[in-house]
C-alpha positions as YAML, in Angstrom:
chain: A
units: angstrom
residues:
- id: 1
  name: MET
  ca: [-52.16, 92.34, 67.63]
- id: 2
  name: ARG
  ca: [-55.15, 94.57, 68.31]
- id: 3
  name: LEU
  ca: [-58.82, 93.78, 67.63]
- id: 4
  name: ALA
  ca: [-61.88, 96.03, 67.86]
- id: 5
  name: PHE
  ca: [-65.43, 94.92, 68.60]
- id: 6
  name: LEU
  ca: [-68.45, 97.12, 67.89]
- id: 7
  name: ALA
  ca: [-72.06, 96.31, 68.72]
- id: 8
  name: ASP
  ca: [-75.51, 97.83, 68.99]
- id: 9
  name: ILE
  ca: [-74.93, 100.62, 66.46]
- id: 10
  name: HIS
  ca: [-78.71, 100.73, 65.93]
- id: 11
  name: GLY
  ca: [-78.54, 102.83, 62.78]
- id: 12
  name: ASN
  ca: [-76.86, 105.71, 64.62]
- id: 13
  name: LEU
  ca: [-74.66, 107.21, 61.88]
- id: 14
  name: PRO
  ca: [-73.17, 110.10, 63.92]
- id: 15
  name: ALA
  ca: [-72.06, 107.66, 66.62]
- id: 16
  name: PHE
  ca: [-70.72, 105.19, 64.03]
- id: 17
  name: ASP
  ca: [-68.79, 107.96, 62.25]
- id: 18
  name: ALA
  ca: [-67.22, 109.06, 65.54]
- id: 19
  name: VAL
  ca: [-66.15, 105.50, 66.34]
- id: 20
  name: ARG
  ca: [-64.71, 105.00, 62.87]
- id: 21
  name: ALA
  ca: [-62.64, 108.17, 63.36]
- id: 22
  name: ASP
  ca: [-61.43, 106.84, 66.70]
- id: 23
  name: LEU
  ca: [-60.57, 103.50, 65.10]
- id: 24
  name: ALA
  ca: [-58.38, 105.33, 62.58]
- id: 25
  name: VAL
  ca: [-56.32, 106.53, 65.55]
- id: 26
  name: GLN
  ca: [-56.39, 103.23, 67.47]
- id: 27
  name: SER
  ca: [-55.39, 101.25, 64.36]
- id: 28
  name: PRO
  ca: [-56.80, 97.78, 65.11]
- id: 29
  name: ASP
  ca: [-55.71, 94.89, 62.91]
- id: 30
  name: ALA
  ca: [-59.32, 93.76, 62.50]
- id: 31
  name: VAL
  ca: [-62.82, 94.99, 63.41]
- id: 32
  name: TYR
  ca: [-65.80, 92.77, 64.21]
- id: 33
  name: LEU
  ca: [-69.50, 93.66, 64.55]
- id: 34
  name: ALA
  ca: [-71.49, 91.90, 67.28]
- id: 35
  name: GLY
  ca: [-75.04, 92.51, 66.08]
- id: 36
  name: ASP
  ca: [-77.86, 95.06, 66.15]
- id: 37
  name: GLN
  ca: [-76.29, 97.18, 63.46]
- id: 38
  name: ILE
  ca: [-79.74, 98.59, 62.65]
- id: 39
  name: ASN
  ca: [-82.99, 100.00, 64.10]
- id: 40
  name: ARG
  ca: [-83.87, 102.75, 66.62]
- id: 41
  name: CYS
  ca: [-82.16, 105.47, 64.50]
- id: 42
  name: PRO
  ca: [-83.08, 106.63, 60.98]
- id: 43
  name: TRP
  ca: [-79.70, 106.13, 59.24]
- id: 44
  name: ASN
  ca: [-79.98, 102.37, 58.77]
- id: 45
  name: ASN
  ca: [-79.19, 102.29, 55.06]
- id: 46
  name: GLN
  ca: [-76.24, 104.65, 55.44]
- id: 47
  name: VAL
  ca: [-74.79, 102.53, 58.25]
- id: 48
  name: MET
  ca: [-75.27, 99.33, 56.26]
- id: 49
  name: ASP
  ca: [-73.70, 100.93, 53.17]
- id: 50
  name: LEU
  ca: [-70.59, 101.75, 55.20]
- id: 51
  name: ILE
  ca: [-70.44, 98.26, 56.69]
- id: 52
  name: ASP
  ca: [-70.64, 96.78, 53.20]
- id: 53
  name: ASP
  ca: [-67.81, 99.03, 52.01]
- id: 54
  name: LEU
  ca: [-65.64, 98.28, 55.04]
- id: 55
  name: GLY
  ca: [-66.13, 94.52, 54.79]
- id: 56
  name: TRP
  ca: [-65.98, 94.01, 58.56]
- id: 57
  name: PRO
  ca: [-67.15, 90.55, 59.68]
- id: 58
  name: ALA
  ca: [-70.53, 90.72, 61.43]
- id: 59
  name: ILE
  ca: [-73.02, 88.54, 63.25]
- id: 60
  name: GLN
  ca: [-76.77, 88.85, 63.69]
- id: 61
  name: GLY
  ca: [-78.39, 90.51, 66.69]
- id: 62
  name: ASN
  ca: [-81.99, 90.24, 67.82]
- id: 63
  name: HIS
  ca: [-82.95, 93.32, 65.79]
- id: 64
  name: GLU
  ca: [-81.62, 91.82, 62.56]
- id: 65
  name: LEU
  ca: [-83.42, 88.59, 63.41]
- id: 66
  name: VAL
  ca: [-86.79, 90.28, 63.97]
- id: 67
  name: ILE
  ca: [-86.57, 92.80, 61.13]
- id: 68
  name: GLY
  ca: [-85.63, 89.96, 58.81]
- id: 69
  name: VAL
  ca: [-89.00, 88.27, 59.39]
- id: 70
  name: ILE
  ca: [-91.34, 91.29, 59.60]
- id: 71
  name: ASN
  ca: [-93.75, 91.29, 56.65]
- id: 72
  name: THR
  ca: [-93.06, 87.59, 56.06]
- id: 73
  name: PRO
  ca: [-94.99, 84.45, 57.08]
- id: 74
  name: ASP
  ca: [-92.17, 83.66, 59.53]
- id: 75
  name: ASN
  ca: [-92.92, 86.60, 61.81]
- id: 76
  name: TRP
  ca: [-94.16, 85.80, 65.31]
- id: 77
  name: GLU
  ca: [-96.00, 87.56, 68.12]
- id: 78
  name: PRO
  ca: [-95.62, 90.09, 69.57]
- id: 79
  name: PHE
  ca: [-93.63, 91.49, 66.63]
- id: 80
  name: THR
  ca: [-96.67, 91.05, 64.39]
- id: 81
  name: LEU
  ca: [-98.24, 93.93, 66.36]
- id: 82
  name: ARG
  ca: [-97.23, 97.05, 64.46]
- id: 83
  name: TYR
  ca: [-98.68, 99.43, 67.06]
- id: 84
  name: ARG
  ca: [-96.44, 97.83, 69.68]
- id: 85
  name: PHE
  ca: [-93.23, 97.89, 67.57]
- id: 86
  name: PRO
  ca: [-93.70, 100.78, 65.10]
- id: 87
  name: ILE
  ca: [-89.98, 101.55, 64.73]
- id: 88
  name: LEU
  ca: [-89.14, 97.94, 63.88]
- id: 89
  name: TRP
  ca: [-91.79, 98.02, 61.17]
- id: 90
  name: TRP
  ca: [-90.63, 101.42, 59.89]
- id: 91
  name: THR
  ca: [-87.05, 100.18, 59.68]
- id: 92
  name: GLN
  ca: [-88.06, 97.04, 57.78]
- id: 93
  name: GLU
  ca: [-90.07, 99.05, 55.27]
- id: 94
  name: HIS
  ca: [-87.26, 101.57, 54.67]
- id: 95
  name: LEU
  ca: [-84.30, 99.20, 54.59]
- id: 96
  name: ALA
  ca: [-82.91, 98.60, 51.09]
- id: 97
  name: PRO
  ca: [-83.61, 95.10, 49.72]
- id: 98
  name: ARG
  ca: [-79.88, 94.32, 49.52]
- id: 99
  name: HIS
  ca: [-79.52, 95.13, 53.23]
- id: 100
  name: LEU
  ca: [-82.54, 93.02, 54.11]
- id: 101
  name: HIS
  ca: [-80.82, 90.15, 52.32]
- id: 102
  name: THR
  ca: [-77.61, 90.80, 54.27]
- id: 103
  name: ILE
  ca: [-79.22, 90.81, 57.70]
- id: 104
  name: ARG
  ca: [-81.12, 87.60, 56.92]
- id: 105
  name: THR
  ca: [-77.91, 85.78, 56.05]
- id: 106
  name: LEU
  ca: [-75.69, 86.90, 58.94]
- id: 107
  name: PRO
  ca: [-74.38, 84.12, 61.21]
- id: 108
  name: GLU
  ca: [-75.62, 83.84, 64.79]
- id: 109
  name: ALA
  ca: [-72.10, 83.52, 66.19]
- id: 110
  name: MET
  ca: [-68.47, 83.51, 65.12]
- id: 111
  name: HIS
  ca: [-65.34, 81.63, 66.18]
- id: 112
  name: ILE
  ca: [-62.26, 83.85, 65.96]
- id: 113
  name: VAL
  ca: [-58.96, 81.96, 65.86]
- id: 114
  name: ILE
  ca: [-55.67, 83.84, 65.62]
- id: 115
  name: ASP
  ca: [-52.30, 82.09, 65.79]
- id: 116
  name: GLY
  ca: [-50.65, 82.49, 69.17]
- id: 117
  name: ALA
  ca: [-53.74, 84.03, 70.83]
- id: 118
  name: PRO
  ca: [-56.56, 82.68, 73.00]
- id: 119
  name: PRO
  ca: [-59.53, 81.87, 70.72]
- id: 120
  name: ILE
  ca: [-62.64, 84.05, 70.91]
- id: 121
  name: PHE
  ca: [-66.33, 83.20, 70.69]
- id: 122
  name: LEU
  ca: [-68.42, 86.12, 69.38]
- id: 123
  name: ILE
  ca: [-72.15, 86.15, 70.17]
- id: 124
  name: HIS
  ca: [-74.79, 88.87, 70.44]
- id: 125
  name: GLY
  ca: [-76.72, 87.66, 73.48]
- id: 126
  name: VAL
  ca: [-76.26, 84.23, 75.00]
- id: 127
  name: PRO
  ca: [-75.72, 81.05, 72.96]
- id: 128
  name: GLY
  ca: [-78.97, 80.16, 71.23]
- id: 129
  name: ASN
  ca: [-80.84, 83.31, 72.27]
- id: 130
  name: PRO
  ca: [-79.97, 86.82, 70.99]
- id: 131
  name: HIS
  ca: [-82.83, 88.30, 73.06]
- id: 132
  name: VAL
  ca: [-81.04, 87.59, 76.38]
- id: 133
  name: GLY
  ca: [-77.73, 88.99, 77.56]
- id: 134
  name: PHE
  ca: [-75.09, 88.53, 80.24]
- id: 135
  name: TYR
  ca: [-75.77, 90.97, 83.09]
- id: 136
  name: PRO
  ca: [-73.39, 91.70, 86.00]
- id: 137
  name: THR
  ca: [-75.62, 89.86, 88.47]
- id: 138
  name: ILE
  ca: [-75.67, 86.56, 86.59]
- id: 139
  name: SER
  ca: [-74.42, 83.73, 88.76]
- id: 140
  name: ASP
  ca: [-71.44, 81.51, 87.99]
- id: 141
  name: ALA
  ca: [-73.81, 78.55, 87.83]
- id: 142
  name: GLU
  ca: [-75.96, 80.27, 85.20]
- id: 143
  name: ILE
  ca: [-72.86, 81.18, 83.19]
- id: 144
  name: GLY
  ca: [-71.67, 77.58, 83.33]
- id: 145
  name: ALA
  ca: [-75.02, 76.33, 82.07]
- id: 146
  name: LEU
  ca: [-75.12, 78.84, 79.20]
- id: 147
  name: LEU
  ca: [-71.52, 78.33, 78.10]
- id: 148
  name: GLN
  ca: [-71.08, 74.61, 78.74]
- id: 149
  name: GLU
  ca: [-70.73, 73.92, 75.00]
- id: 150
  name: ILE
  ca: [-68.33, 76.84, 74.38]
- id: 151
  name: ASP
  ca: [-64.66, 75.85, 74.29]
- id: 152
  name: GLU
  ca: [-63.19, 79.31, 73.70]
- id: 153
  name: PRO
  ca: [-61.90, 80.95, 76.90]
- id: 154
  name: VAL
  ca: [-62.91, 84.47, 75.76]
- id: 155
  name: VAL
  ca: [-66.55, 85.30, 75.03]
- id: 156
  name: ILE
  ca: [-67.36, 88.65, 73.42]
- id: 157
  name: CYS
  ca: [-71.03, 89.61, 73.64]
- id: 158
  name: ALA
  ca: [-73.40, 92.57, 73.37]
- id: 159
  name: HIS
  ca: [-77.18, 93.13, 73.69]
- id: 160
  name: THR
  ca: [-77.27, 94.71, 77.18]
- id: 161
  name: HIS
  ca: [-75.81, 98.01, 75.89]
- id: 162
  name: ARG
  ca: [-73.50, 98.11, 78.91]
- id: 163
  name: PRO
  ca: [-69.77, 97.26, 79.06]
- id: 164
  name: LEU
  ca: [-68.90, 94.18, 81.11]
- id: 165
  name: ASP
  ca: [-65.73, 92.37, 82.14]
- id: 166
  name: ARG
  ca: [-66.58, 89.18, 84.03]
- id: 167
  name: VAL
  ca: [-64.40, 86.16, 84.81]
- id: 168
  name: SER
  ca: [-66.25, 82.96, 85.67]
- id: 169
  name: ALA
  ca: [-64.81, 79.43, 85.77]
- id: 170
  name: ARG
  ca: [-62.94, 78.94, 82.47]
- id: 171
  name: TRP
  ca: [-64.39, 81.93, 80.61]
- id: 172
  name: ARG
  ca: [-63.77, 85.65, 80.46]
- id: 173
  name: ILE
  ca: [-66.93, 87.42, 79.30]
- id: 174
  name: LEU
  ca: [-66.56, 90.87, 77.75]
- id: 175
  name: ASN
  ca: [-69.48, 93.03, 76.66]
- id: 176
  name: THR
  ca: [-68.57, 95.66, 74.08]
- id: 177
  name: GLY
  ca: [-71.03, 98.30, 75.25]
- id: 178
  name: SER
  ca: [-73.17, 100.08, 72.64]
- id: 179
  name: VAL
  ca: [-71.95, 102.32, 69.83]
- id: 180
  name: GLY
  ca: [-75.30, 103.93, 69.17]
- id: 181
  name: LEU
  ca: [-77.64, 103.44, 72.12]
- id: 182
  name: ALA
  ca: [-75.91, 103.26, 75.50]
- id: 183
  name: TYR
  ca: [-77.83, 102.12, 78.58]
- id: 184
  name: ASN
  ca: [-75.23, 102.86, 81.27]
- id: 185
  name: GLY
  ca: [-75.98, 106.53, 81.80]
- id: 186
  name: ASP
  ca: [-73.15, 107.58, 79.46]
- id: 187
  name: PRO
  ca: [-74.51, 108.76, 76.08]
- id: 188
  name: ARG
  ca: [-71.13, 108.56, 74.35]
- id: 189
  name: ALA
  ca: [-70.45, 105.92, 71.68]
- id: 190
  name: GLN
  ca: [-68.84, 102.89, 73.33]
- id: 191
  name: TYR
  ca: [-66.86, 99.95, 71.98]
- id: 192
  name: LEU
  ca: [-64.17, 97.42, 72.93]
- id: 193
  name: LEU
  ca: [-60.51, 97.04, 72.02]
- id: 194
  name: LEU
  ca: [-58.52, 93.87, 72.70]
- id: 195
  name: ASP
  ca: [-54.72, 93.89, 72.75]
- id: 196
  name: LEU
  ca: [-52.69, 90.68, 72.75]
- id: 197
  name: VAL
  ca: [-50.17, 90.90, 75.61]
- id: 198
  name: ASP
  ca: [-47.85, 88.57, 77.51]
- id: 199
  name: GLY
  ca: [-49.60, 87.28, 80.63]
- id: 200
  name: SER
  ca: [-48.32, 85.18, 83.50]
- id: 201
  name: ASP
  ca: [-49.62, 82.01, 81.80]
- id: 202
  name: GLY
  ca: [-48.87, 83.00, 78.23]
- id: 203
  name: PRO
  ca: [-50.51, 85.32, 75.70]
- id: 204
  name: GLU
  ca: [-53.78, 86.88, 76.81]
- id: 205
  name: TRP
  ca: [-56.23, 89.50, 75.60]
- id: 206
  name: GLN
  ca: [-56.21, 92.82, 77.46]
- id: 207
  name: PRO
  ca: [-59.48, 94.77, 77.11]
- id: 208
  name: THR
  ca: [-59.89, 98.53, 76.83]
- id: 209
  name: PHE
  ca: [-63.37, 100.03, 76.85]
- id: 210
  name: ARG
  ca: [-63.52, 103.11, 74.66]
- id: 211
  name: GLN
  ca: [-65.97, 106.02, 74.99]
- id: 212
  name: VAL
  ca: [-66.22, 108.48, 72.11]
- id: 213
  name: VAL
  ca: [-68.01, 111.83, 72.09]
- id: 214
  name: TYR
  ca: [-70.31, 112.50, 69.14]
- id: 215
  name: ASP
  ca: [-72.82, 115.14, 68.10]
- id: 216
  name: HIS
  ca: [-76.24, 114.26, 69.52]
- id: 217
  name: SER
  ca: [-77.84, 117.52, 68.37]
- id: 218
  name: VAL
  ca: [-78.55, 116.18, 64.87]
- id: 219
  name: ILE
  ca: [-80.62, 113.22, 66.09]
- id: 220
  name: PRO
  ca: [-84.01, 114.86, 66.86]
- id: 221
  name: SER
  ca: [-84.16, 116.65, 63.49]
- id: 222
  name: ALA
  ca: [-83.22, 113.41, 61.68]
- id: 223
  name: TYR
  ca: [-86.04, 111.62, 63.48]
- id: 224
  name: ARG
  ca: [-88.48, 114.24, 62.23]
- id: 225
  name: ALA
  ca: [-87.13, 114.57, 58.68]
- id: 226
  name: SER
  ca: [-86.98, 110.82, 58.07]
- id: 227
  name: GLY
  ca: [-90.56, 110.19, 59.20]
- id: 228
  name: MET
  ca: [-89.43, 107.85, 61.96]
- id: 229
  name: GLN
  ca: [-90.77, 110.12, 64.71]
- id: 230
  name: GLN
  ca: [-94.21, 110.36, 63.15]
- id: 231
  name: ALA
  ca: [-94.34, 106.61, 62.51]
- id: 232
  name: GLY
  ca: [-93.07, 105.72, 65.98]
- id: 233
  name: GLY
  ca: [-95.09, 108.20, 68.03]
- id: 234
  name: PRO
  ca: [-94.55, 107.77, 71.79]
- id: 235
  name: ILE
  ca: [-92.27, 104.76, 71.20]
- id: 236
  name: ALA
  ca: [-90.00, 107.00, 69.13]
- id: 237
  name: GLU
  ca: [-90.02, 109.54, 71.96]
- id: 238
  name: LEU
  ca: [-88.73, 106.84, 74.33]
- id: 239
  name: ALA
  ca: [-85.97, 105.98, 71.86]
- id: 240
  name: LEU
  ca: [-84.99, 109.65, 71.64]
- id: 241
  name: ARG
  ca: [-84.81, 109.90, 75.42]
- id: 242
  name: THR
  ca: [-82.50, 106.89, 75.43]
- id: 243
  name: LEU
  ca: [-80.24, 108.28, 72.71]
- id: 244
  name: MET
  ca: [-79.88, 111.69, 74.30]
- id: 245
  name: SER
  ca: [-79.37, 110.52, 77.88]
- id: 246
  name: GLY
  ca: [-77.73, 107.11, 77.71]
- id: 247
  name: ASP
  ca: [-80.48, 105.80, 80.00]
- id: 248
  name: PRO
  ca: [-82.51, 102.68, 79.08]
- id: 249
  name: TRP
  ca: [-85.98, 104.20, 78.59]
- id: 250
  name: SER
  ca: [-86.89, 102.12, 75.52]
- id: 251
  name: SER
  ca: [-86.07, 98.66, 76.85]
- id: 252
  name: ASP
  ca: [-87.25, 99.40, 80.37]
- id: 253
  name: PHE
  ca: [-90.69, 100.35, 79.05]
- id: 254
  name: GLY
  ca: [-90.77, 97.04, 77.18]
- id: 255
  name: VAL
  ca: [-89.96, 95.11, 80.36]
- id: 256
  name: TRP
  ca: [-92.60, 97.06, 82.28]
- id: 257
  name: LEU
  ca: [-95.25, 96.39, 79.63]
- id: 258
  name: ARG
  ca: [-94.49, 92.67, 79.37]
- id: 259
  name: ARG
  ca: [-95.36, 92.29, 83.03]
- id: 260
  name: TRP
  ca: [-98.93, 93.45, 82.43]
- id: 261
  name: PRO
  ca: [-101.58, 90.72, 82.42]
- id: 262
  name: ALA
  ca: [-102.83, 89.81, 78.96]
- id: 263
  name: GLU
  ca: [-106.25, 91.37, 79.50]
- id: 264
  name: ARG
  ca: [-104.69, 94.79, 80.21]
- id: 265
  name: LYS
  ca: [-102.17, 94.94, 77.39]
- id: 266
  name: PRO
  ca: [-102.72, 97.67, 74.77]
- id: 267
  name: THR
  ca: [-104.57, 96.61, 71.65]
- id: 268
  name: ASN
  ca: [-104.07, 99.73, 69.48]
- id: 269
  name: GLY
  ca: [-101.94, 102.82, 69.07]
- id: 270
  name: ASP
  ca: [-104.00, 105.03, 71.36]
- id: 271
  name: GLU
  ca: [-103.74, 102.52, 74.18]
- id: 272
  name: MET
  ca: [-100.00, 102.23, 73.57]
- id: 273
  name: ALA
  ca: [-99.66, 106.00, 73.89]
- id: 274
  name: ALA
  ca: [-101.58, 105.89, 77.16]
- id: 275
  name: ALA
  ca: [-99.32, 103.11, 78.43]
- id: 276
  name: VAL
  ca: [-96.20, 105.18, 77.65]
- id: 277
  name: ARG
  ca: [-97.68, 108.14, 79.54]
- id: 278
  name: ALA
  ca: [-98.44, 105.92, 82.52]
- id: 279
  name: TYR
  ca: [-94.92, 104.50, 82.48]
- id: 280
  name: LEU
  ca: [-93.30, 107.95, 82.37]
- id: 281
  name: ARG
  ca: [-95.27, 109.08, 85.42]
- id: 282
  name: THR
  ca: [-93.69, 106.43, 87.63]
- id: 283
  name: HIS
  ca: [-90.38, 105.28, 86.10]
- id: 284
  name: GLY
  ca: [-86.97, 106.65, 85.19]
- id: 285
  name: PRO
  ca: [-83.44, 106.87, 86.64]
- id: 286
  name: GLY
  ca: [-83.38, 105.14, 90.02]
- id: 287
  name: ARG
  ca: [-86.87, 103.75, 89.39]
- id: 288
  name: TRP
  ca: [-86.38, 101.34, 86.49]
- id: 289
  name: ALA
  ca: [-88.78, 98.43, 86.07]
- id: 290
  name: PHE
  ca: [-85.95, 96.10, 85.14]
- id: 291
  name: ASP
  ca: [-83.65, 95.61, 88.14]
- id: 292
  name: GLU
  ca: [-80.72, 94.65, 85.91]
- id: 293
  name: LEU
  ca: [-80.77, 98.15, 84.41]
- id: 294
  name: GLU
  ca: [-79.85, 99.79, 87.70]
- id: 295
  name: PRO
  ca: [-76.16, 100.83, 87.92]
...
């Protein structure tokens, strides 16, 4: 028995195509999607079309959650601020209505039960919060508090865009890594395979973290041709840096900006552009604002 878990595709069709080709060679018995199938790349509809055709079970990530409420009365700050999240808004406005319906109806988590195998709990972030993930530095006590209601011994998660294999108390936590937007300094498409093997205490899941080369050269032109680069401005430039390098420019800028006092936060697009310029003068590899993003 072999399972594959993909997460954080983020509308990156070239990366998704490369992983699908690798899956044809790896021949898993089933494929699961752990959220954030869309946003940050311009091929959102094409990716969602393929997912629909493939019929792979999927859960909701934080990007599906937010895009599902943009332009509705259920939206909440700060995502109501278009100048702060221009790519989210662009994605919502360009996503086909049928795909908007799909992302709004995805489950938050999934229980995977296979005869003769340890059961699996699939979640995007942490239980109850897709905006927070399991990082390598999380303590055993914090893990116990977050997973106290989870009976499954294997937890598959995503969100951090970095592969993880962590054993704590009665859980093994595995992060798939990101198909379309890696944050671990490796710009290849990354995903997780699980093989059912005989362990010392019975059947167990053996993880393999896959890294797949894909063609990055088509991304900048797609940003321009789709209108995403013009709509996103400096925020789109940060996303492009992330895609091309595998470094966490986009999310690190967000962490850096959230630490600003309310009276200093940008209030329009020009001020956002100035904030991005200020960030780039002082941050980058080895100087990230978010300590958890350091290798």
